SEMI-915811 format. One line per field, with one value per residue: residue number from 1; residue in one letter; x, y, z of N, C-alpha, C, O in turn. Coordinates in Angstrom, 3 decimals. Layout:
seq NUM	...
type A	...
n_xx X	...
n_yy Y	...
n_zz Z	...
ca_xx X	...
ca_yy Y	...
ca_zz Z	...
c_xx X	...
c_yy Y	...
c_zz Z	...
o_xx X	...
o_yy Y	...
o_zz Z	...
//
This chain:
seq 1	2	3	4	5	6	7	8	9	10	11	12	13	14	15	16	17	18	19	20	21	22	23	24	25	26	27	28	29	30	31	32	33	34	35	36	37	38	39	40	41	42	43	44	45	46	47	48	49	50	51	52	53	54	55	56	57	58	59	60	61	62	63	64	65	66	67	68	69	70	71	72	73	74	75	76	77	78	79	80	81	82	83	84	85	86	87	88	89	90	91	92	93	94	95	96	97	98	99	100	101	102	103	104	105	106	107	108	109	110	111	112	113	114	115	116	117	118	119	120	121	122	123	124	125	126	127	128	129	130	131	132	133	134	135	136	137	138	139	140	141	142	143	144	145	146	147	148	149	150	151	152	153	154	155	156	157	158	159	160	161	162	163	164	165	166	167	168	169	170	171	172	173	174	175	176	177	178	179	180	181	182	183	184	185	186	187	188	189	190	191	192	193	194	195	196	197	198	199	200	201	202	203	204	205	206	207	208	209	210	211	212	213	214	215	216	217	218	219	220	221	222	223	224	225	226	227	228
type X	X	X	X	X	X	X	X	X	X	X	X	X	X	X	X	X	X	X	X	X	X	X	X	X	X	X	X	X	X	X	X	X	X	X	X	X	X	X	X	X	X	X	X	X	X	X	X	X	X	X	X	X	X	X	X	X	X	X	X	X	X	X	X	X	X	X	X	X	X	X	X	X	X	X	X	X	X	X	X	X	X	X	X	X	X	X	X	X	X	X	X	X	X	X	X	X	X	X	X	X	X	X	X	X	X	X	X	X	X	X	X	X	X	X	X	X	X	X	X	X	X	X	X	X	X	X	X	X	X	X	X	X	X	X	X	X	X	X	X	X	X	X	X	X	X	X	X	X	X	X	X	X	X	X	X	X	X	X	X	X	X	X	X	X	X	X	X	X	X	X	X	X	X	X	X	X	X	X	X	X	X	X	X	X	X	X	X	X	X	X	X	X	X	X	X	X	X	X	X	X	X	X	X	X	X	X	X	X	X	X	X	X	X	X	X	X	X	X	X	X	X	X	X	X	X	X	X
n_xx 317.492	315.884	314.289	312.722	312.057	309.769	307.903	307.156	306.169	303.987	302.421	299.153	297.887	295.132	292.900	290.689	291.969	294.306	296.216	296.644	298.418	297.768	298.766	298.706	297.982	300.790	302.623	302.625	301.959	298.984	297.399	298.570	297.227	294.932	291.759	290.129	286.971	283.333	281.033	280.420	281.605	283.170	284.681	286.054	287.103	288.970	291.042	292.862	295.269	295.263	297.162	298.665	299.321	301.004	300.000	301.430	300.668	301.375	299.010	297.487	296.092	294.584	294.963	293.387	290.580	290.469	291.541	291.194	288.693	285.732	286.367	287.519	290.600	294.372	297.471	300.542	304.193	307.248	309.909	311.396	314.197	314.931	316.316	316.100	313.815	311.742	311.162	310.250	307.988	306.533	306.096	304.449	302.120	301.323	300.479	298.312	296.743	296.046	294.589	292.418	291.162	288.745	287.730	289.408	290.011	287.248	285.716	287.690	290.701	294.318	297.405	300.540	302.870	305.848	308.783	310.738	310.617	312.188	313.940	311.907	309.992	306.880	307.256	309.347	307.837	305.827	307.067	308.135	305.793	304.660	306.379	305.779	303.531	301.327	297.651	294.689	293.639	295.411	297.548	300.561	302.358	303.875	305.251	305.912	308.580	308.116	305.415	305.116	306.707	304.860	302.564	303.712	304.105	301.556	300.467	302.093	304.659	308.268	309.687	312.301	315.690	317.441	315.365	315.532	315.654	313.413	310.915	308.492	308.211	307.765	305.294	301.662	298.976	295.433	292.120	288.680	287.343	284.806	283.574	285.650	287.470	290.440	293.385	296.565	299.105	302.049	304.077	305.375	304.671	302.619	300.829	298.403	297.356	297.528	295.140	293.426	293.410	292.283	289.742	289.076	288.397	286.143	282.745	281.101	282.751	284.832	285.158	288.148	288.615	289.731	293.116	295.952	299.525	300.484	301.272	300.972	298.922	295.514	294.724	293.811	293.256	295.635	296.010	293.821	294.217	296.704	295.514	294.635
n_yy 113.557	116.327	115.750	117.788	119.521	117.903	117.580	120.452	121.032	119.452	119.636	119.748	119.902	119.643	119.279	119.605	118.154	119.559	117.647	116.357	116.977	119.831	120.264	119.566	116.298	114.205	113.726	110.468	107.075	105.673	105.091	107.219	109.463	112.023	113.387	116.385	116.503	117.141	116.426	115.449	112.735	111.918	114.541	113.598	111.330	112.570	113.746	111.416	108.962	106.404	104.120	100.983	98.654	96.272	93.814	92.646	90.146	89.581	90.212	92.223	95.386	98.399	101.965	104.272	102.974	100.435	100.731	103.112	104.407	104.951	104.870	104.779	105.917	105.273	106.175	105.573	106.061	104.206	102.256	98.925	98.573	100.490	102.075	104.188	106.190	105.031	102.158	102.876	104.426	102.603	100.652	102.438	102.245	99.494	99.317	101.127	99.702	97.395	99.160	100.008	97.656	95.403	97.319	97.842	96.826	96.426	98.792	100.954	101.433	100.543	101.537	100.726	102.172	101.482	103.237	101.997	100.353	98.855	97.193	96.258	93.927	92.284	89.687	90.380	92.184	90.783	89.193	91.034	91.942	89.948	89.353	91.403	90.759	91.673	92.090	91.365	93.958	95.937	96.850	96.268	97.852	97.760	98.565	99.891	102.410	104.741	105.153	104.952	107.209	109.094	108.832	109.882	112.657	113.448	113.329	115.402	115.353	115.379	113.384	113.906	113.341	111.459	109.231	108.486	110.948	112.113	113.823	113.154	110.319	110.388	111.326	110.646	110.423	110.748	110.080	110.406	109.487	109.569	111.626	113.565	114.385	115.291	114.813	115.028	113.724	113.749	110.649	109.801	110.260	109.714	106.746	106.551	109.283	109.224	107.811	109.455	111.233	110.108	109.778	112.611	113.250	111.725	111.631	110.559	110.660	111.600	115.026	117.798	119.352	121.675	123.177	121.446	120.449	117.331	114.098	114.799	115.013	116.007	119.185	118.966	116.551	115.122	115.536	114.227	111.350	111.298	111.309	109.004
n_zz 175.766	177.633	180.452	181.856	179.865	178.623	179.889	180.550	178.013	177.599	179.697	180.793	178.103	176.385	173.874	171.188	168.460	168.486	169.194	167.166	163.987	162.169	159.988	156.022	154.784	154.262	151.124	149.392	149.909	148.994	151.313	152.708	152.130	152.406	152.359	152.291	154.093	154.033	155.671	159.059	159.304	157.067	157.917	160.358	159.303	157.577	159.354	159.939	158.799	156.947	156.862	156.603	159.175	161.383	163.584	166.806	166.329	163.636	162.051	159.852	160.093	159.381	160.223	160.763	159.972	161.351	163.638	165.037	164.436	165.916	168.095	171.819	172.593	173.445	172.508	171.967	171.355	170.981	171.001	170.747	171.836	173.463	176.279	177.935	178.600	177.507	178.790	181.441	180.718	178.971	181.369	183.017	181.379	181.241	184.174	183.579	182.182	183.870	185.720	184.357	183.750	182.797	180.981	178.676	175.479	175.250	175.788	175.397	174.059	173.605	171.973	171.032	168.967	167.177	166.569	165.190	163.198	161.168	162.963	164.773	164.380	163.868	165.330	167.241	168.430	169.811	171.510	173.071	174.191	175.237	177.523	179.110	180.140	178.614	178.274	176.449	174.243	173.832	171.654	169.976	167.499	164.424	160.940	157.520	157.261	156.079	156.521	159.355	159.997	158.870	160.484	162.856	162.324	162.141	164.717	165.676	165.956	164.714	162.449	161.448	161.767	164.349	165.852	168.304	169.831	169.841	171.634	171.414	172.497	175.023	175.451	175.705	173.632	173.531	173.225	172.030	169.445	167.848	169.064	168.546	170.526	171.818	173.155	175.056	177.371	179.644	179.755	181.750	184.311	187.314	187.037	187.796	187.285	184.824	183.976	185.136	183.213	181.257	182.278	182.571	179.709	179.110	178.477	180.327	182.610	185.461	186.454	186.692	189.611	189.484	189.281	189.360	189.741	187.881	188.979	191.791	194.790	194.685	195.899	199.337	199.575	199.871	202.766	203.598	203.093	204.794	207.032	207.266
ca_xx 316.541	315.509	312.867	311.615	311.173	308.775	306.589	306.869	305.692	302.891	301.323	297.745	297.532	293.644	292.107	290.209	292.453	295.664	297.298	296.733	298.760	296.913	299.073	298.183	298.895	302.150	302.130	303.237	301.525	297.389	297.192	299.034	296.485	293.652	290.674	289.032	285.536	282.390	280.505	281.208	282.223	284.108	285.865	286.591	288.255	290.083	291.974	293.766	295.769	294.785	298.282	298.551	300.091	301.154	300.305	302.508	300.416	301.465	297.784	297.593	295.173	294.450	295.395	291.908	289.245	290.437	291.999	290.699	287.199	284.455	286.823	288.311	291.789	295.503	298.200	302.053	305.295	308.259	310.779	311.677	315.487	314.893	316.987	316.089	312.602	310.507	310.725	309.425	306.455	305.611	305.657	303.489	300.904	301.290	299.495	296.886	295.844	295.514	293.691	291.224	290.580	287.893	287.126	290.549	289.476	285.822	285.198	288.987	292.020	295.681	298.477	302.056	303.601	307.300	309.442	311.813	310.184	312.838	314.175	310.558	309.351	305.840	307.909	309.997	306.707	305.260	307.993	308.241	304.324	304.920	307.349	305.157	302.182	300.074	296.499	293.915	293.179	296.661	298.297	301.887	302.231	304.899	304.917	306.817	309.464	307.602	304.091	305.121	306.983	303.675	301.671	304.444	303.981	300.106	300.446	302.532	306.071	309.036	310.759	313.507	316.854	317.459	314.233	316.044	315.776	312.403	310.348	307.115	308.419	307.418	303.839	300.670	297.857	294.399	291.061	287.318	287.198	283.296	283.523	286.426	287.843	291.603	294.357	297.848	299.931	303.100	304.061	306.550	303.760	302.260	300.104	296.872	297.207	297.014	293.869	292.603	293.299	291.418	288.388	288.446	287.911	285.279	281.634	280.569	284.045	284.917	285.796	288.780	287.949	290.743	294.513	297.232	300.685	300.190	302.110	300.895	297.519	294.553	294.840	292.943	293.401	296.738	295.228	292.574	294.903	297.551	294.589	293.802
ca_yy 114.929	116.956	115.111	119.012	120.005	117.171	118.122	121.882	120.965	118.786	119.788	120.470	120.125	119.158	120.302	118.676	118.412	120.087	116.588	115.999	118.008	120.261	120.296	118.942	115.374	114.243	113.296	109.233	105.962	105.963	105.118	108.470	110.657	112.228	114.020	117.172	116.279	118.207	115.675	115.321	111.379	112.820	115.273	112.723	110.520	113.246	114.189	110.386	108.395	104.935	103.348	99.591	98.479	94.791	94.039	91.792	88.675	89.485	90.472	94.020	96.384	100.104	102.767	104.762	102.254	99.470	100.751	104.569	105.056	104.938	104.057	105.778	105.268	105.790	105.727	106.214	105.878	103.592	101.296	97.883	98.341	101.684	101.703	105.118	106.225	104.088	101.049	103.710	104.735	101.155	100.265	102.954	101.795	98.241	100.057	101.704	98.725	96.982	100.002	100.227	96.309	94.738	97.989	97.584	95.976	96.689	100.460	101.525	100.475	100.974	101.142	101.244	102.305	101.310	104.203	101.404	99.105	98.128	96.108	95.684	93.311	91.233	88.474	91.124	92.751	89.576	88.695	92.084	92.309	88.695	89.589	92.723	90.156	92.233	91.688	91.804	95.213	96.501	96.118	96.917	98.037	97.965	98.923	100.531	103.116	105.921	105.282	105.005	108.557	110.076	108.880	110.566	113.775	113.331	113.487	116.907	114.819	115.764	112.490	114.249	113.104	110.478	108.926	108.310	112.025	112.393	113.846	112.469	109.266	110.658	111.779	109.862	111.000	109.973	110.684	109.929	109.702	109.848	113.081	114.618	115.041	114.501	115.709	114.421	114.059	112.936	109.305	109.350	110.440	108.599	106.044	107.011	110.299	109.018	107.491	110.504	112.081	109.680	110.074	114.014	113.467	110.810	112.588	109.956	110.503	112.913	116.225	118.111	120.677	122.823	122.693	121.190	119.595	115.856	113.659	115.265	114.855	117.189	119.932	118.393	114.724	114.519	115.739	113.182	110.486	111.091	111.210	107.700
ca_zz 176.011	178.946	180.939	182.150	178.691	178.083	181.134	180.185	177.021	177.373	180.891	180.379	176.530	176.174	173.137	169.936	167.276	168.786	169.337	165.781	163.543	161.304	158.616	155.158	154.531	153.374	149.750	149.441	149.533	149.210	152.463	153.454	151.303	153.226	151.644	153.145	153.953	154.633	156.661	160.241	159.174	156.193	158.329	160.831	158.588	157.051	160.722	160.218	157.697	156.372	156.150	156.885	160.032	161.387	164.780	167.418	165.757	162.442	161.432	159.140	160.130	158.833	161.200	161.031	159.885	162.218	165.136	165.396	164.075	166.729	169.312	172.793	172.477	173.964	171.511	172.482	170.248	171.511	170.292	172.157	172.113	174.254	177.652	178.515	179.448	177.120	179.845	182.390	180.307	179.133	182.742	183.481	180.694	182.068	185.290	183.120	181.481	185.217	186.314	183.510	183.908	181.543	179.880	177.901	174.720	175.090	175.253	175.511	173.414	173.657	170.758	171.201	167.922	167.014	165.655	164.687	162.584	160.690	164.185	165.674	163.771	164.764	165.952	168.141	169.563	170.227	172.601	174.063	174.778	176.314	178.642	179.746	180.355	178.223	177.932	175.059	174.091	173.921	170.434	169.537	166.093	163.177	159.612	156.820	158.112	155.634	157.262	160.682	159.969	158.814	161.594	164.088	162.011	162.527	166.314	166.087	166.120	163.557	162.319	161.254	162.810	165.065	166.577	170.103	170.573	169.973	172.907	171.743	173.056	176.435	175.286	174.973	172.970	174.028	172.323	171.765	168.116	167.578	169.535	168.000	171.457	171.903	174.141	175.578	178.619	180.039	179.860	182.865	185.170	187.911	186.053	188.288	186.650	183.162	184.221	185.526	182.061	180.394	182.772	182.330	178.756	178.765	178.986	181.627	183.698	186.630	185.984	187.789	190.099	189.810	188.280	190.378	188.966	187.990	190.131	193.239	194.946	194.828	197.337	200.420	199.414	200.803	204.082	203.957	202.900	205.573	208.279	207.078
c_xx 316.329	314.335	311.855	310.932	310.062	307.595	306.313	305.578	304.266	301.733	300.035	297.362	296.530	293.301	292.017	291.124	293.903	296.585	297.614	297.216	297.787	297.409	298.473	298.932	299.880	301.790	302.860	302.276	299.896	297.210	297.490	297.917	295.206	293.148	290.099	287.580	284.700	281.362	280.961	281.651	283.373	285.403	286.748	287.905	289.434	291.374	293.217	294.193	295.442	296.060	297.961	299.507	300.171	301.105	301.344	302.043	300.645	300.072	297.757	296.334	295.282	294.238	293.958	290.622	289.264	290.791	291.581	289.331	286.332	284.908	287.148	289.621	293.029	296.519	299.703	303.119	306.559	309.335	311.356	313.092	315.898	315.589	316.747	314.838	311.541	310.344	309.749	307.976	305.695	305.024	304.292	301.573	300.543	300.171	298.163	296.010	295.239	294.394	292.231	290.290	289.625	287.552	288.345	290.117	287.965	285.372	286.666	290.152	293.029	296.193	299.584	302.432	305.015	307.809	310.745	311.702	311.022	313.674	313.071	309.735	307.908	306.568	308.544	309.037	306.136	305.922	308.014	306.863	304.163	305.622	306.872	304.317	300.772	298.725	295.562	293.556	294.266	297.321	299.633	302.017	303.601	304.463	305.999	307.263	308.576	306.042	304.048	305.958	305.817	302.684	302.641	304.024	302.251	299.811	301.240	304.316	306.814	310.121	311.865	314.853	316.758	316.207	314.560	315.924	314.314	311.481	308.905	307.111	307.959	306.056	302.985	299.672	296.558	293.145	289.863	286.904	285.872	283.024	284.364	287.193	289.347	292.388	295.513	298.386	301.238	303.256	304.824	305.701	303.163	301.287	298.611	296.654	296.921	295.726	292.912	292.206	292.149	290.050	288.072	287.772	286.602	283.884	280.875	281.697	283.908	285.452	287.000	288.139	288.892	292.078	295.593	298.698	300.286	301.398	301.875	299.520	296.901	294.778	293.552	293.035	294.557	296.677	294.772	293.389	295.936	296.782	294.098	292.444
c_yy 115.114	116.509	116.682	119.642	119.053	117.575	119.574	121.889	120.620	119.089	120.667	120.330	119.035	119.857	119.240	119.135	119.177	118.954	116.166	117.040	118.314	120.729	119.491	117.584	115.395	113.352	111.594	108.317	106.051	106.173	106.549	109.535	110.792	113.579	114.849	116.568	117.204	117.639	115.524	113.861	111.679	113.606	114.571	111.837	111.475	113.640	112.932	109.814	106.877	103.850	101.987	99.215	96.814	95.079	92.939	90.406	88.609	89.950	92.080	94.591	97.781	100.882	103.164	103.729	100.845	99.583	102.176	104.836	104.402	104.203	105.288	105.252	105.866	105.330	106.648	105.582	104.925	102.724	100.062	97.731	99.668	101.313	102.888	105.475	105.507	102.939	101.880	103.890	103.464	100.470	100.680	102.587	100.277	98.417	100.480	100.706	97.998	97.830	100.050	98.836	96.001	95.758	98.057	96.712	95.982	98.125	101.240	100.763	101.621	100.488	101.596	101.010	102.142	102.360	103.634	100.239	98.245	96.692	95.467	95.239	92.662	90.155	89.374	91.861	91.944	89.281	89.664	92.025	90.891	88.795	90.631	91.976	91.073	91.840	91.927	93.259	96.329	96.070	96.972	96.674	98.339	98.316	99.249	101.955	104.718	106.174	105.778	106.504	109.536	110.130	109.784	112.120	114.181	113.773	114.513	116.437	115.483	114.585	112.597	114.137	111.844	110.290	108.805	109.608	112.708	112.577	113.175	110.877	109.358	111.340	110.706	110.604	109.974	110.656	109.778	110.020	110.090	111.390	114.086	115.186	114.293	115.391	114.618	114.633	113.381	111.643	108.965	110.004	109.502	107.826	106.732	108.334	110.261	108.468	108.186	111.298	111.476	109.687	111.413	114.036	112.376	111.672	111.749	110.062	111.758	113.767	116.895	119.301	121.684	122.292	122.208	120.393	118.025	115.453	113.873	115.060	116.205	117.965	119.309	117.043	114.141	114.413	114.364	111.707	110.049	111.096	109.992	107.338
c_zz 177.621	179.321	181.335	181.083	178.126	178.783	180.917	178.692	176.786	178.709	180.531	178.755	176.291	175.243	171.837	169.007	167.498	168.798	167.845	164.852	162.425	159.932	157.435	155.216	154.014	152.075	149.921	149.153	149.539	150.528	153.238	152.966	152.129	152.270	152.722	153.067	154.446	155.817	157.754	160.010	158.504	156.955	159.364	160.410	158.019	157.891	160.353	158.848	157.747	156.212	157.033	157.823	160.589	163.127	165.636	166.782	164.658	161.617	160.932	159.495	159.545	160.130	161.580	160.991	160.762	163.598	165.833	165.342	165.226	168.078	170.404	172.544	172.940	173.192	172.132	171.564	171.758	170.649	171.453	172.730	173.120	175.585	178.496	179.451	178.878	178.262	180.991	181.897	179.877	180.284	183.231	182.671	181.282	183.338	184.809	182.971	183.040	185.659	185.494	183.491	182.730	180.460	178.403	176.724	174.388	174.671	175.341	174.777	173.564	172.412	171.260	169.779	167.825	166.136	165.151	164.079	161.752	161.818	164.822	164.616	164.389	165.616	167.354	169.053	170.252	171.561	173.742	174.960	175.691	177.689	179.628	180.674	179.924	177.929	176.654	175.080	173.866	172.466	170.077	168.249	165.495	161.741	158.740	157.568	157.594	156.446	158.672	160.942	159.886	159.602	162.811	163.864	162.350	163.782	166.630	166.176	164.862	163.519	161.912	162.032	163.376	166.042	167.699	170.504	170.497	171.285	172.852	172.189	174.476	176.407	174.911	174.498	173.154	173.291	172.244	170.194	167.573	168.095	169.097	169.183	171.504	172.747	174.504	176.655	178.902	180.140	181.261	184.022	186.251	187.118	186.691	187.800	185.417	183.201	184.489	184.358	181.306	181.048	182.618	180.885	178.314	179.317	180.083	182.962	184.306	185.771	186.952	188.165	190.266	189.047	189.377	189.322	188.839	188.355	191.382	193.447	195.174	195.961	198.374	200.419	200.180	202.117	204.720	203.945	203.935	206.902	208.230	206.264
o_xx 316.538	313.330	310.636	309.806	309.445	306.503	305.151	304.544	303.492	300.530	299.936	296.295	296.810	293.282	292.838	291.177	294.586	297.741	298.695	296.529	297.126	296.799	297.656	300.113	300.191	300.905	303.778	301.607	299.580	296.896	296.807	297.863	294.532	293.820	289.667	287.118	285.118	280.972	282.186	282.422	284.464	286.609	287.960	289.046	290.623	292.482	294.396	293.566	295.423	295.936	297.159	300.666	299.285	301.689	302.131	302.896	300.236	300.211	298.015	295.385	296.428	293.449	293.351	289.783	288.228	290.484	291.642	288.815	286.369	284.327	287.091	289.706	292.977	296.614	299.861	302.819	306.577	309.261	311.646	313.347	317.060	315.399	317.078	314.749	310.508	309.184	308.633	306.979	304.548	303.937	303.362	300.437	299.425	299.159	297.108	294.858	294.038	293.319	291.133	289.076	289.927	287.187	287.967	289.788	287.548	284.857	286.495	290.411	292.917	295.798	299.695	302.372	305.548	307.347	311.682	312.422	310.725	313.884	313.150	308.923	307.939	306.137	308.186	309.314	305.853	305.266	307.947	306.856	303.554	305.268	307.378	304.253	299.688	298.749	295.900	293.130	293.948	297.564	299.642	301.858	304.375	303.261	307.114	306.494	308.388	305.672	303.313	305.867	305.717	301.919	301.978	303.672	301.945	298.909	301.286	305.133	306.133	311.142	312.606	315.030	315.941	316.026	313.613	316.077	314.109	311.280	308.271	306.045	307.781	305.723	303.296	299.503	296.593	293.281	289.973	285.991	285.877	282.303	284.061	287.614	289.513	292.072	295.336	298.251	301.444	302.326	304.778	306.498	303.277	300.814	297.852	295.463	296.184	295.090	291.738	291.142	291.232	289.119	286.871	286.744	286.212	283.906	280.006	281.470	283.211	286.028	286.877	287.419	288.812	292.132	295.887	298.510	299.735	302.433	302.499	298.811	297.431	295.031	292.393	292.843	294.583	297.147	295.085	293.124	296.181	297.451	293.186	291.994
o_yy 114.317	116.777	116.753	120.140	119.456	117.850	119.928	122.533	121.223	118.830	121.830	120.840	117.859	121.074	118.384	120.326	119.332	119.175	115.714	118.061	117.464	121.332	118.646	117.497	116.339	112.499	111.589	108.565	106.792	107.281	106.950	110.555	109.823	114.436	114.399	116.188	118.064	118.355	115.410	113.675	111.738	113.446	114.785	111.684	111.156	113.828	113.279	110.131	106.312	102.850	101.955	99.386	96.092	95.930	92.362	89.526	87.555	90.017	93.003	94.004	98.128	100.502	102.597	103.712	100.191	98.821	102.317	105.510	103.175	103.412	106.476	104.055	107.095	104.108	107.799	104.517	105.062	102.790	100.243	97.061	99.822	100.163	102.822	105.203	105.302	102.843	101.470	103.567	103.208	99.897	99.990	102.648	100.057	97.720	100.283	100.658	98.092	97.313	100.120	98.817	96.497	95.431	98.317	95.601	95.558	98.511	102.459	99.577	102.845	99.491	102.671	99.872	102.895	102.443	104.333	99.258	97.064	95.537	94.356	95.946	92.567	89.963	88.999	92.135	92.270	89.152	89.396	92.057	90.888	88.266	90.780	92.327	91.192	90.983	92.823	93.683	97.511	94.879	98.195	95.554	99.114	98.324	98.912	102.549	105.642	107.269	106.647	106.968	110.546	111.094	110.346	112.826	115.282	114.594	114.768	117.308	116.081	114.588	111.614	114.925	111.074	111.105	109.096	109.690	113.778	111.585	112.760	110.262	108.300	111.940	109.908	111.650	108.755	111.778	108.558	110.798	111.027	112.179	115.277	116.336	113.090	116.554	113.430	115.770	112.340	111.216	107.830	110.335	108.315	108.584	107.370	108.621	111.077	108.752	107.890	111.908	112.131	109.588	111.659	114.693	112.345	112.281	112.340	109.607	112.712	113.542	116.543	120.055	122.502	121.264	123.004	119.880	117.530	116.100	113.206	114.918	117.210	117.395	119.285	116.439	113.123	113.446	113.712	110.939	108.857	110.876	109.694	106.192
o_zz 178.536	178.662	181.174	181.080	177.141	178.288	181.118	178.514	176.042	178.687	180.138	178.412	176.061	175.427	171.508	168.698	166.485	168.439	167.465	164.812	161.828	159.049	157.801	155.552	153.289	152.010	150.741	148.150	150.470	150.962	154.180	153.652	152.478	151.695	153.783	151.991	155.222	156.739	157.706	160.952	159.070	156.763	159.388	160.846	158.025	157.390	160.429	157.837	158.841	155.505	157.967	157.446	160.131	163.798	164.886	166.675	164.172	160.396	161.704	158.974	159.257	160.995	162.489	161.891	160.879	164.514	167.055	166.233	165.310	168.821	170.086	172.270	172.918	173.082	172.537	171.024	172.981	169.421	172.636	173.731	173.494	175.982	179.680	180.648	179.514	178.663	181.308	182.542	180.241	180.345	183.649	183.139	181.747	183.415	185.411	183.403	183.293	185.960	186.046	183.291	181.644	179.331	177.261	177.137	173.310	173.622	175.341	174.981	173.629	171.807	171.849	169.314	168.639	164.998	164.765	164.265	161.574	161.448	165.345	164.019	165.616	166.753	168.471	170.220	171.405	172.594	174.941	176.191	176.761	178.743	180.739	181.852	180.494	177.044	175.881	176.154	173.736	172.274	169.936	167.764	166.057	161.476	159.140	158.324	158.386	156.870	159.140	162.078	160.583	159.652	163.682	164.809	162.808	163.945	167.834	166.477	164.028	164.207	161.892	162.961	162.870	166.947	168.430	171.723	171.070	171.987	173.822	172.213	175.079	177.430	174.026	175.126	172.985	172.805	172.368	169.917	166.774	167.484	169.163	169.067	171.305	172.998	174.235	177.109	178.277	180.824	181.735	184.900	185.945	186.271	185.961	187.915	184.862	182.185	184.265	184.263	180.811	180.248	182.511	180.729	177.146	180.386	180.723	184.083	183.962	184.706	188.125	187.511	191.182	188.372	190.268	188.219	189.822	188.197	192.207	192.451	195.649	197.022	197.959	201.475	200.872	202.717	205.716	204.870	204.118	207.911	209.001	206.291
//
């Protein structure tokens, strides 16, 4: 895939619900079925699927009820045998977890979902996470292929064709579920910028003072940095 196309498509995409596909839920398993709600809580539930997934420790979790509901999250898609951009994206997420410190697993949660569930069993994911030195609060997830594809559609991807060509492997989705506030950013940018994106959607976080390309310093900060 062309990396410049990923940045062109993702740059500055932050809005409630745009990261989540607006199309009706796909037919399939019970967990893939969504019902349109009328109350705020029902509306929030209707945005997501309730499919079961397995963590790297073999624990079964439901996507919405256990992972998303009432949480601030960062969601990525990957596969362990990737040798292209996935290792770079995952290395960036390792740095994000370090930067967020003790907040991860307490008031912020990270989820990496394999798009190759037939290969990426819980045991494979556990070995992968151990090799990365992943700390608590970051789960690696696998499941049934149909459910994984349904989740990819939910986040705006089209699972048809070779999953290795999906540009969503280079995108991160983040959101504050109770506030229905969602956005996305490229996964290959400087990890410090990923942390800034997360701060921008946090009601108590800092706000951007203008627009500038991710990966570059804020105008004026470069001079301060150079001056010591």
